[in-house]
Biopython code that builds the backbone (N, CA, C, O; Angstrom):
import numpy as np
from Bio.PDB.StructureBuilder import StructureBuilder

atoms = [
    (1, "MET", "N", (4.878, 2.224, 28.265)),
    (1, "MET", "CA", (6.208, 2.347, 27.946)),
    (1, "MET", "C", (6.538, 1.265, 28.019)),
    (1, "MET", "O", (6.179, 0.565, 28.966)),
    (2, "GLN", "N", (7.204, 0.877, 27.182)),
    (2, "GLN", "CA", (7.672, -0.734, 27.382)),
    (2, "GLN", "C", (9.104, -0.645, 26.847)),
    (2, "GLN", "O", (9.659, 0.217, 26.167)),
    (3, "GLU", "N", (9.466, -1.631, 27.288)),
    (3, "GLU", "CA", (11.332, -1.931, 27.741)),
    (3, "GLU", "C", (11.565, -3.362, 26.946)),
    (3, "GLU", "O", (11.142, -4.430, 27.389)),
    (4, "TYR", "N", (12.312, -3.228, 25.691)),
    (4, "TYR", "CA", (12.427, -4.530, 24.987)),
    (4, "TYR", "C", (13.778, -4.813, 25.285)),
    (4, "TYR", "O", (14.532, -3.841, 25.336)),
    (5, "LYS", "N", (14.397, -6.301, 25.560)),
    (5, "LYS", "CA", (15.951, -6.952, 25.874)),
    (5, "LYS", "C", (15.832, -7.253, 24.190)),
    (5, "LYS", "O", (14.816, -7.534, 23.554)),
    (6, "ILE", "N", (17.337, -7.080, 23.664)),
    (6, "ILE", "CA", (17.918, -6.947, 22.728)),
    (6, "ILE", "C", (18.709, -8.127, 22.419)),
    (6, "ILE", "O", (19.516, -8.274, 23.337)),
    (7, "LYS", "N", (18.837, -9.008, 21.565)),
    (7, "LYS", "CA", (19.274, -9.995, 21.234)),
    (7, "LYS", "C", (20.701, -9.927, 21.348)),
    (7, "LYS", "O", (21.224, -8.832, 21.140)),
    (8, "ARG", "N", (21.453, -10.953, 21.655)),
    (8, "ARG", "CA", (22.896, -10.835, 21.698)),
    (8, "ARG", "C", (22.967, -11.034, 20.145)),
    (8, "ARG", "O", (22.312, -11.702, 19.345)),
    (9, "GLY", "N", (24.731, -9.622, 19.988)),
    (9, "GLY", "CA", (25.141, -9.636, 18.849)),
    (9, "GLY", "C", (24.193, -8.530, 17.624)),
    (9, "GLY", "O", (24.471, -8.298, 16.448)),
    (10, "TYR", "N", (22.847, -7.944, 18.595)),
    (10, "TYR", "CA", (21.702, -6.890, 18.232)),
    (10, "TYR", "C", (22.571, -5.254, 18.522)),
    (10, "TYR", "O", (22.514, -4.231, 17.840)),
    (11, "THR", "N", (23.459, -5.574, 19.983)),
    (11, "THR", "CA", (23.121, -4.330, 20.875)),
    (11, "THR", "C", (24.738, -3.631, 20.428)),
    (11, "THR", "O", (25.310, -2.750, 21.070)),
    (12, "LYS", "N", (25.143, -4.152, 19.439)),
    (12, "LYS", "CA", (26.495, -3.200, 19.159)),
    (12, "LYS", "C", (25.646, -1.934, 18.121)),
    (12, "LYS", "O", (25.675, -0.733, 18.387)),
    (13, "GLN", "N", (25.114, -2.381, 17.240)),
    (13, "GLN", "CA", (25.020, -1.414, 15.903)),
    (13, "GLN", "C", (23.453, -0.875, 17.024)),
    (13, "GLN", "O", (23.223, 0.321, 16.844)),
    (14, "LEU", "N", (22.791, -1.320, 17.705)),
    (14, "LEU", "CA", (21.409, -0.882, 18.268)),
    (14, "LEU", "C", (21.235, 0.620, 18.050)),
    (14, "LEU", "O", (20.175, 0.869, 17.477)),
    (15, "ALA", "N", (21.874, 1.545, 18.305)),
    (15, "ALA", "CA", (21.523, 3.127, 18.409)),
    (15, "ALA", "C", (21.353, 3.587, 16.890)),
    (15, "ALA", "O", (20.559, 4.500, 16.660)),
    (16, "ASP", "N", (22.210, 2.872, 15.621)),
    (16, "ASP", "CA", (21.813, 2.963, 14.693)),
    (16, "ASP", "C", (21.002, 1.952, 14.043)),
    (16, "ASP", "O", (20.844, 2.173, 12.842)),
    (17, "SER", "N", (20.559, 1.122, 14.398)),
    (17, "SER", "CA", (19.425, 0.159, 14.247)),
    (17, "SER", "C", (18.142, 0.833, 14.769)),
    (17, "SER", "O", (17.056, 0.801, 14.189)),
    (18, "MET", "N", (18.358, 1.338, 15.732)),
    (18, "MET", "CA", (16.755, 1.873, 16.075)),
    (18, "MET", "C", (16.435, 2.933, 15.359)),
    (18, "MET", "O", (15.231, 3.168, 15.252)),
    (19, "VAL", "N", (17.258, 3.703, 14.789)),
    (19, "VAL", "CA", (16.756, 4.795, 14.108)),
    (19, "VAL", "C", (16.532, 3.897, 12.361)),
    (19, "VAL", "O", (15.460, 4.002, 11.765)),
    (20, "GLN", "N", (17.172, 3.451, 12.044)),
    (20, "GLN", "CA", (17.119, 3.047, 10.624)),
    (20, "GLN", "C", (16.024, 1.836, 10.508)),
    (20, "GLN", "O", (15.488, 1.584, 9.429)),
    (21, "GLY", "N", (15.785, 1.236, 11.491)),
    (21, "GLY", "CA", (14.421, 0.651, 11.453)),
    (21, "GLY", "C", (12.563, 1.429, 11.217)),
    (21, "GLY", "O", (11.584, 1.016, 10.594)),
    (22, "LEU", "N", (12.839, 2.869, 12.196)),
    (22, "LEU", "CA", (12.194, 3.208, 11.770)),
    (22, "LEU", "C", (11.631, 3.682, 10.398)),
    (22, "LEU", "O", (10.463, 3.758, 10.017)),
    (23, "ARG", "N", (13.063, 4.047, 9.624)),
    (23, "ARG", "CA", (13.042, 4.431, 8.395)),
    (23, "ARG", "C", (12.391, 3.113, 7.825)),
    (23, "ARG", "O", (11.216, 3.045, 7.466)),
    (24, "ASP", "N", (13.010, 2.405, 7.799)),
    (24, "ASP", "CA", (12.272, 0.961, 6.955)),
    (24, "ASP", "C", (11.027, 0.808, 7.190)),
    (24, "ASP", "O", (10.401, 0.943, 6.139)),
    (25, "GLN", "N", (10.312, 0.575, 8.132)),
    (25, "GLN", "CA", (9.075, 0.362, 8.619)),
    (25, "GLN", "C", (7.894, 1.247, 8.228)),
    (25, "GLN", "O", (6.870, 0.971, 7.603)),
    (26, "PHE", "N", (8.277, 2.266, 8.712)),
    (26, "PHE", "CA", (7.258, 3.602, 8.414)),
    (26, "PHE", "C", (7.572, 3.905, 7.712)),
    (26, "PHE", "O", (6.692, 4.708, 7.404)),
    (27, "GLU", "N", (8.510, 3.984, 6.755)),
    (27, "GLU", "CA", (9.027, 5.041, 5.706)),
    (27, "GLU", "C", (8.760, 6.727, 6.128)),
    (27, "GLU", "O", (8.088, 7.558, 5.517)),
    (28, "ILE", "N", (9.391, 6.852, 7.147)),
    (28, "ILE", "CA", (9.261, 8.213, 7.961)),
    (28, "ILE", "C", (10.415, 8.610, 8.338)),
    (28, "ILE", "O", (10.765, 7.850, 9.240)),
    (29, "GLU", "N", (11.740, 9.914, 8.010)),
    (29, "GLU", "CA", (12.455, 10.522, 9.149)),
    (29, "GLU", "C", (12.293, 10.724, 10.160)),
    (29, "GLU", "O", (11.795, 11.827, 10.385)),
    (30, "PRO", "N", (12.537, 10.007, 11.123)),
    (30, "PRO", "CA", (12.192, 10.220, 12.879)),
    (30, "PRO", "C", (13.009, 11.629, 13.254)),
    (30, "PRO", "O", (14.132, 11.891, 12.823)),
    (31, "ALA", "N", (12.181, 12.533, 14.190)),
    (31, "ALA", "CA", (12.317, 14.061, 14.671)),
    (31, "ALA", "C", (13.217, 13.342, 15.905)),
    (31, "ALA", "O", (12.769, 12.355, 16.488)),
    (32, "VAL", "N", (14.229, 13.793, 16.170)),
    (32, "VAL", "CA", (15.445, 13.621, 17.160)),
    (32, "VAL", "C", (14.961, 15.069, 17.892)),
    (32, "VAL", "O", (14.297, 16.058, 17.583)),
    (33, "SER", "N", (15.781, 14.518, 19.162)),
    (33, "SER", "CA", (15.785, 15.335, 20.973)),
    (33, "SER", "C", (16.889, 15.125, 20.815)),
    (33, "SER", "O", (17.561, 14.230, 20.304)),
    (34, "GLU", "N", (17.195, 16.812, 21.717)),
    (34, "GLU", "CA", (18.290, 16.696, 22.612)),
    (34, "GLU", "C", (18.816, 15.208, 23.418)),
    (34, "GLU", "O", (19.963, 14.827, 23.649)),
    (35, "ASP", "N", (17.775, 14.695, 23.666)),
    (35, "ASP", "CA", (18.088, 14.037, 24.660)),
    (35, "ASP", "C", (18.136, 11.885, 24.267)),
    (35, "ASP", "O", (18.318, 10.919, 25.008)),
    (36, "GLY", "N", (17.868, 12.025, 22.771)),
    (36, "GLY", "CA", (18.334, 11.415, 21.905)),
    (36, "GLY", "C", (16.747, 9.830, 21.746)),
    (36, "GLY", "O", (16.646, 8.655, 21.393)),
    (37, "HIS", "N", (16.131, 10.638, 22.138)),
    (37, "HIS", "CA", (14.870, 10.051, 21.548)),
    (37, "HIS", "C", (14.442, 10.952, 20.521)),
    (37, "HIS", "O", (14.388, 12.153, 20.257)),
    (38, "TYR", "N", (14.035, 9.306, 19.858)),
    (38, "TYR", "CA", (13.705, 9.318, 18.212)),
    (38, "TYR", "C", (11.963, 9.432, 17.935)),
    (38, "TYR", "O", (11.316, 8.628, 18.606)),
    (39, "THR", "N", (11.400, 10.070, 17.295)),
    (39, "THR", "CA", (9.762, 10.025, 17.082)),
    (39, "THR", "C", (8.929, 10.151, 16.215)),
    (39, "THR", "O", (8.608, 11.320, 16.002)),
    (40, "ILE", "N", (8.431, 9.379, 15.606)),
    (40, "ILE", "CA", (7.679, 9.636, 14.650)),
    (40, "ILE", "C", (6.048, 9.770, 15.067)),
    (40, "ILE", "O", (5.620, 9.920, 16.211)),
    (41, "SER", "N", (5.187, 9.668, 13.714)),
    (41, "SER", "CA", (3.400, 9.607, 13.852)),
    (41, "SER", "C", (3.155, 9.015, 12.470)),
    (41, "SER", "O", (3.416, 9.469, 11.356)),
    (42, "TYR", "N", (2.619, 7.951, 12.826)),
    (42, "TYR", "CA", (2.036, 7.009, 11.769)),
    (42, "TYR", "C", (1.235, 6.013, 11.785)),
    (42, "TYR", "O", (1.338, 4.984, 12.453)),
    (43, "GLY", "N", (-0.038, 6.478, 10.623)),
    (43, "GLY", "CA", (-1.678, 5.313, 11.204)),
    (43, "GLY", "C", (-1.964, 6.008, 12.036)),
    (43, "GLY", "O", (-2.094, 7.221, 12.202)),
    (44, "ALA", "N", (-2.130, 4.498, 12.975)),
    (44, "ALA", "CA", (-2.963, 4.264, 14.212)),
    (44, "ALA", "C", (-2.076, 4.689, 15.405)),
    (44, "ALA", "O", (-2.324, 4.640, 16.609)),
    (45, "LEU", "N", (-0.999, 5.109, 14.763)),
    (45, "LEU", "CA", (0.307, 5.952, 16.468)),
    (45, "LEU", "C", (0.309, 7.203, 16.282)),
    (45, "LEU", "O", (0.994, 7.572, 15.328)),
    (46, "LEU", "N", (-0.381, 8.222, 17.036)),
    (46, "LEU", "CA", (-0.009, 9.626, 17.257)),
    (46, "LEU", "C", (1.456, 9.764, 17.320)),
    (46, "LEU", "O", (2.169, 10.202, 16.417)),
    (47, "ARG", "N", (1.909, 9.261, 18.709)),
    (47, "ARG", "CA", (3.227, 9.134, 18.470)),
    (47, "ARG", "C", (4.013, 7.710, 18.916)),
    (47, "ARG", "O", (3.394, 6.947, 19.658)),
    (48, "LEU", "N", (5.014, 7.439, 18.589)),
    (48, "LEU", "CA", (5.699, 6.079, 18.834)),
    (48, "LEU", "C", (7.309, 7.199, 18.544)),
    (48, "LEU", "O", (7.924, 7.851, 17.700)),
    (49, "GLU", "N", (7.296, 6.744, 20.008)),
    (49, "GLU", "CA", (9.074, 7.364, 20.994)),
    (49, "GLU", "C", (9.611, 5.890, 20.994)),
    (49, "GLU", "O", (9.028, 4.867, 21.353)),
    (50, "VAL", "N", (11.161, 6.090, 20.383)),
    (50, "VAL", "CA", (11.827, 5.424, 20.870)),
    (50, "VAL", "C", (13.104, 6.144, 21.537)),
    (50, "VAL", "O", (13.545, 7.262, 21.273)),
    (51, "TRP", "N", (13.609, 5.146, 22.529)),
    (51, "TRP", "CA", (15.485, 5.545, 22.816)),
    (51, "TRP", "C", (15.838, 4.520, 23.357)),
    (51, "TRP", "O", (15.015, 3.667, 23.686)),
    (52, "LEU", "N", (17.004, 4.401, 23.542)),
    (52, "LEU", "CA", (18.053, 3.261, 24.077)),
    (52, "LEU", "C", (17.872, 3.667, 25.594)),
    (52, "LEU", "O", (18.027, 4.771, 26.115)),
    (53, "GLY", "N", (17.512, 2.493, 26.140)),
    (53, "GLY", "CA", (17.570, 2.042, 27.773)),
    (53, "GLY", "C", (18.998, 2.599, 28.512)),
    (53, "GLY", "O", (19.791, 3.186, 27.777)),
    (54, "GLU", "N", (19.284, 2.460, 29.696)),
    (54, "GLU", "CA", (20.477, 2.405, 30.393)),
    (54, "GLU", "C", (20.791, 1.177, 30.045)),
    (54, "GLU", "O", (20.173, 0.117, 29.951)),
    (55, "GLY", "N", (22.685, 1.788, 29.744)),
    (55, "GLY", "CA", (23.481, 1.034, 29.269)),
    (55, "GLY", "C", (23.430, 0.563, 27.727)),
    (55, "GLY", "O", (24.194, -0.300, 27.293)),
    (56, "GLY", "N", (22.567, 1.139, 27.030)),
    (56, "GLY", "CA", (22.584, 0.814, 25.578)),
    (56, "GLY", "C", (22.018, -0.615, 25.187)),
    (56, "GLY", "O", (21.600, -0.568, 24.030)),
    (57, "LYS", "N", (21.916, -1.430, 25.558)),
    (57, "LYS", "CA", (21.115, -2.887, 25.617)),
    (57, "LYS", "C", (19.640, -2.819, 26.089)),
    (57, "LYS", "O", (19.129, -3.760, 26.697)),
    (58, "THR", "N", (18.941, -1.624, 25.778)),
    (58, "THR", "CA", (17.915, -2.461, 25.807)),
    (58, "THR", "C", (16.683, -1.087, 24.758)),
    (58, "THR", "O", (17.073, 0.079, 24.698)),
    (59, "LEU", "N", (15.900, -1.319, 24.362)),
    (59, "LEU", "CA", (14.991, -0.434, 23.655)),
    (59, "LEU", "C", (14.361, -0.125, 24.811)),
    (59, "LEU", "O", (14.258, -0.874, 25.783)),
    (60, "ILE", "N", (13.700, 1.598, 24.653)),
    (60, "ILE", "CA", (12.579, 1.938, 24.939)),
    (60, "ILE", "C", (11.599, 2.132, 23.733)),
    (60, "ILE", "O", (11.806, 2.317, 22.534)),
    (61, "VAL", "N", (10.315, 2.012, 24.571)),
    (61, "VAL", "CA", (9.287, 2.308, 23.174)),
    (61, "VAL", "C", (8.070, 3.070, 24.124)),
    (61, "VAL", "O", (7.788, 2.541, 25.199)),
    (62, "ASP", "N", (7.369, 4.303, 23.709)),
    (62, "ASP", "CA", (6.789, 5.132, 24.301)),
    (62, "ASP", "C", (5.672, 5.511, 23.497)),
    (62, "ASP", "O", (5.916, 6.460, 22.752)),
    (63, "THR", "N", (3.915, 4.801, 23.400)),
    (63, "THR", "CA", (3.126, 5.270, 22.259)),
    (63, "THR", "C", (2.100, 5.827, 22.837)),
    (63, "THR", "O", (1.958, 5.831, 24.059)),
    (64, "GLU", "N", (0.920, 6.587, 21.649)),
    (64, "GLU", "CA", (0.297, 6.728, 22.362)),
    (64, "GLU", "C", (-0.760, 6.670, 20.697)),
    (64, "GLU", "O", (-0.336, 7.185, 19.663)),
    (65, "ALA", "N", (-2.147, 5.938, 20.785)),
    (65, "ALA", "CA", (-2.321, 5.472, 19.747)),
    (65, "ALA", "C", (-3.566, 6.826, 19.694)),
    (65, "ALA", "O", (-3.928, 7.842, 20.286)),
    (66, "ASP", "N", (-3.922, 5.765, 18.269)),
    (66, "ASP", "CA", (-5.353, 7.366, 17.966)),
    (66, "ASP", "C", (-6.323, 6.453, 17.516)),
    (66, "ASP", "O", (-6.663, 5.888, 16.476)),
    (67, "ARG", "N", (-6.882, 6.585, 19.638)),
    (67, "ARG", "CA", (-8.262, 5.655, 19.037)),
    (67, "ARG", "C", (-9.655, 5.703, 17.883)),
    (67, "ARG", "O", (-10.424, 4.761, 17.692)),
    (68, "ASN", "N", (-9.714, 6.961, 17.256)),
    (68, "ASN", "CA", (-10.460, 6.905, 16.224)),
    (68, "ASN", "C", (-10.149, 5.936, 14.951)),
    (68, "ASN", "O", (-11.035, 5.311, 14.367)),
    (69, "ALA", "N", (-9.072, 5.906, 14.680)),
    (69, "ALA", "CA", (-8.218, 5.000, 13.521)),
    (69, "ALA", "C", (-8.819, 3.800, 13.063)),
    (69, "ALA", "O", (-8.714, 2.935, 13.932)),
    (70, "ASP", "N", (-9.560, 3.294, 11.781)),
    (70, "ASP", "CA", (-9.900, 2.651, 11.281)),
    (70, "ASP", "C", (-9.475, 1.372, 10.984)),
    (70, "ASP", "O", (-8.289, 1.424, 10.659)),
    (71, "ASP", "N", (-9.853, 0.394, 10.953)),
    (71, "ASP", "CA", (-9.629, -1.214, 11.668)),
    (71, "ASP", "C", (-8.492, -1.186, 10.491)),
    (71, "ASP", "O", (-7.409, -1.018, 11.051)),
    (72, "GLU", "N", (-8.323, -1.287, 9.070)),
    (72, "GLU", "CA", (-7.322, -1.184, 8.118)),
    (72, "GLU", "C", (-6.069, -0.323, 8.518)),
    (72, "GLU", "O", (-4.985, -0.874, 8.329)),
    (73, "THR", "N", (-6.060, 0.633, 8.914)),
    (73, "THR", "CA", (-4.781, 1.281, 9.698)),
    (73, "THR", "C", (-4.267, 1.045, 10.846)),
    (73, "THR", "O", (-3.126, 1.341, 11.201)),
    (74, "ILE", "N", (-5.061, 0.525, 11.443)),
    (74, "ILE", "CA", (-5.067, -0.381, 12.576)),
    (74, "ILE", "C", (-4.043, -1.556, 12.386)),
    (74, "ILE", "O", (-2.926, -1.794, 12.843)),
    (75, "ILE", "N", (-4.804, -2.122, 11.610)),
    (75, "ILE", "CA", (-3.920, -3.647, 11.267)),
    (75, "ILE", "C", (-2.612, -3.083, 10.886)),
    (75, "ILE", "O", (-1.658, -3.065, 11.664)),
    (76, "ASP", "N", (-2.571, -2.584, 9.578)),
    (76, "ASP", "CA", (-1.370, -1.664, 8.961)),
    (76, "ASP", "C", (-0.128, -1.426, 9.903)),
    (76, "ASP", "O", (0.967, -1.876, 9.567)),
    (77, "THR", "N", (-0.321, -0.565, 11.347)),
    (77, "THR", "CA", (0.484, -0.222, 11.914)),
    (77, "THR", "C", (0.975, -0.902, 12.892)),
    (77, "THR", "O", (1.990, -0.703, 13.559)),
    (78, "ASN", "N", (0.013, -1.911, 12.950)),
    (78, "ASN", "CA", (0.252, -3.212, 13.875)),
    (78, "ASN", "C", (1.715, -3.888, 13.553)),
    (78, "ASN", "O", (2.780, -4.138, 14.117)),
    (79, "ARG", "N", (1.009, -4.031, 12.157)),
    (79, "ARG", "CA", (2.327, -4.852, 11.258)),
    (79, "ARG", "C", (3.653, -4.196, 11.124)),
    (79, "ARG", "O", (4.655, -4.910, 11.079)),
    (80, "ARG", "N", (3.760, -2.801, 11.049)),
    (80, "ARG", "CA", (4.811, -2.109, 10.929)),
    (80, "ARG", "C", (5.586, -2.266, 12.465)),
    (80, "ARG", "O", (6.782, -2.518, 12.613)),
    (81, "PHE", "N", (4.745, -2.083, 13.386)),
    (81, "PHE", "CA", (5.112, -2.199, 14.504)),
    (81, "PHE", "C", (5.762, -3.489, 15.170)),
    (81, "PHE", "O", (6.659, -3.637, 16.000)),
    (82, "ARG", "N", (5.095, -4.195, 14.599)),
    (82, "ARG", "CA", (5.684, -5.582, 15.385)),
    (82, "ARG", "C", (6.966, -5.742, 14.062)),
    (82, "ARG", "O", (7.796, -6.555, 14.469)),
    (83, "ASN", "N", (7.281, -5.307, 12.892)),
    (83, "ASN", "CA", (8.188, -5.793, 12.061)),
    (83, "ASN", "C", (9.819, -4.823, 12.775)),
    (83, "ASN", "O", (10.982, -5.032, 13.121)),
    (84, "TYR", "N", (8.650, -3.568, 12.619)),
    (84, "TYR", "CA", (10.363, -2.753, 14.054)),
    (84, "TYR", "C", (10.845, -3.549, 15.040)),
    (84, "TYR", "O", (12.037, -3.840, 15.144)),
    (85, "LEU", "N", (10.122, -3.862, 15.656)),
    (85, "LEU", "CA", (10.074, -4.368, 17.001)),
    (85, "LEU", "C", (11.510, -6.047, 16.591)),
    (85, "LEU", "O", (12.480, -6.433, 17.244)),
    (86, "GLN", "N", (10.959, -6.505, 15.381)),
    (86, "GLN", "CA", (12.140, -7.365, 15.475)),
    (86, "GLN", "C", (13.268, -6.978, 14.643)),
    (86, "GLN", "O", (14.410, -7.438, 14.659)),
    (87, "GLN", "N", (12.736, -5.993, 13.859)),
    (87, "GLN", "CA", (14.239, -5.995, 13.164)),
    (87, "GLN", "C", (15.580, -5.223, 14.110)),
    (87, "GLN", "O", (16.805, -5.344, 14.068)),
    (88, "VAL", "N", (14.810, -4.550, 14.793)),
    (88, "VAL", "CA", (15.442, -3.989, 16.028)),
    (88, "VAL", "C", (16.334, -4.397, 17.069)),
    (88, "VAL", "O", (17.498, -4.042, 17.251)),
    (89, "THR", "N", (15.334, -5.520, 18.001)),
    (89, "THR", "CA", (15.784, -6.224, 19.095)),
    (89, "THR", "C", (16.427, -7.674, 18.569)),
    (89, "THR", "O", (17.101, -8.320, 19.371)),
    (90, "GLY", "N", (16.202, -8.207, 17.143)),
    (90, "GLY", "CA", (16.388, -9.374, 16.959)),
    (90, "GLY", "C", (14.789, -10.795, 17.275)),
    (90, "GLY", "O", (14.848, -11.997, 17.014)),
    (91, "TYR", "N", (13.976, -10.275, 17.682)),
    (91, "TYR", "CA", (13.764, -11.184, 18.592)),
    (91, "TYR", "C", (12.043, -11.112, 17.775)),
    (91, "TYR", "O", (11.664, -9.970, 17.514)),
    (92, "THR", "N", (11.284, -12.026, 17.482)),
    (92, "THR", "CA", (10.059, -12.491, 16.590)),
    (92, "THR", "C", (9.094, -11.748, 17.984)),
    (92, "THR", "O", (9.432, -11.473, 19.136)),
    (93, "ALA", "N", (7.957, -11.616, 17.344)),
    (93, "ALA", "CA", (6.521, -11.200, 18.713)),
    (93, "ALA", "C", (6.352, -12.916, 19.806)),
    (93, "ALA", "O", (6.019, -12.950, 20.991)),
    (94, "LYS", "N", (6.648, -13.946, 19.059)),
    (94, "LYS", "CA", (6.548, -14.892, 20.000)),
    (94, "LYS", "C", (7.412, -14.785, 20.976)),
    (94, "LYS", "O", (7.176, -14.886, 22.179)),
    (95, "GLU", "N", (8.896, -14.482, 20.212)),
    (95, "GLU", "CA", (9.813, -14.675, 21.181)),
    (95, "GLU", "C", (10.137, -13.768, 22.517)),
    (95, "GLU", "O", (10.936, -13.945, 23.436)),
    (96, "ARG", "N", (9.059, -12.582, 22.208)),
    (96, "ARG", "CA", (9.169, -11.454, 23.113)),
    (96, "ARG", "C", (7.932, -11.871, 24.142)),
    (96, "ARG", "O", (7.907, -11.660, 25.354)),
    (97, "THR", "N", (6.876, -12.544, 23.304)),
    (97, "THR", "CA", (5.931, -13.134, 24.401)),
    (97, "THR", "C", (5.968, -13.540, 25.434)),
    (97, "THR", "O", (5.234, -13.189, 26.358)),
    (98, "LYS", "N", (7.264, -14.768, 25.495)),
    (98, "LYS", "CA", (7.544, -15.701, 25.946)),
    (98, "LYS", "C", (9.099, -14.737, 26.996)),
    (98, "LYS", "O", (9.407, -15.300, 28.046)),
    (99, "LYS", "N", (9.686, -13.782, 26.730)),
    (99, "LYS", "CA", (10.604, -13.348, 27.725)),
    (99, "LYS", "C", (9.754, -12.989, 28.556)),
    (99, "LYS", "O", (9.786, -13.395, 29.718)),
    (100, "VAL", "N", (8.624, -11.965, 27.996)),
    (100, "VAL", "CA", (7.656, -11.433, 29.186)),
    (100, "VAL", "C", (7.306, -12.333, 30.062)),
    (100, "VAL", "O", (7.517, -12.200, 31.267)),
    (101, "LYS", "N", (6.695, -13.407, 29.497)),
    (101, "LYS", "CA", (6.146, -14.486, 30.456)),
    (101, "LYS", "C", (6.935, -14.653, 31.315)),
    (101, "LYS", "O", (6.769, -14.134, 32.419)),
    (102, "LYS", "N", (8.217, -15.581, 30.968)),
    (102, "LYS", "CA", (9.308, -15.886, 32.026)),
    (102, "LYS", "C", (9.310, -14.915, 32.972)),
    (102, "LYS", "O", (8.887, -15.221, 34.087)),
    (103, "MET", "N", (9.816, -13.460, 32.710)),
    (103, "MET", "CA", (9.698, -12.400, 33.757)),
    (103, "MET", "C", (9.221, -12.123, 34.434)),
    (103, "MET", "O", (9.692, -11.569, 35.427)),
    (104, "LEU", "N", (7.831, -12.410, 34.205)),
    (104, "LEU", "CA", (6.603, -12.763, 35.118)),
    (104, "LEU", "C", (6.237, -12.872, 36.284)),
    (104, "LEU", "O", (5.667, -12.351, 37.243)),
    (105, "ASP", "N", (7.103, -14.296, 35.614)),
    (105, "ASP", "CA", (6.643, -15.856, 36.500)),
    (105, "ASP", "C", (7.861, -15.633, 37.855)),
    (105, "ASP", "O", (7.943, -16.470, 38.754)),
]
sb = StructureBuilder()
sb.init_structure("model")
sb.init_model(0)
sb.init_chain("A")
sb.init_seg("    ")
for serial, (resi, resn, name, xyz) in enumerate(atoms, 1):
    if name == "N":
        sb.init_residue(resn, " ", resi, " ")
    sb.init_atom(name, np.array(xyz, "f"), 0.0, 1.0, " ", f" {name:<3s}", serial, name[0])
structure = sb.get_structure()
């Protein structure tokens, strides 16, 4: 499970963009649970579950990978996942990495 900070200006529509991002990047309608968790299965991800963090200012993502997926499927799935995170959080992969490193220091 990973928690991602959201760029200023992206938090107002976070609940909507979290779901729309799944539709846009994975082209799948997510299943929704009673507790507000949205789940899909795509490519090398047996399960991708997203929900809002405390206060609605972070995105929480939990995944379960398919260890038997072929390389092409893994590459496509990773690309879509990175694009999803950028669409929802407003941060590129490089910016997200910097934020994690800063928190660990």
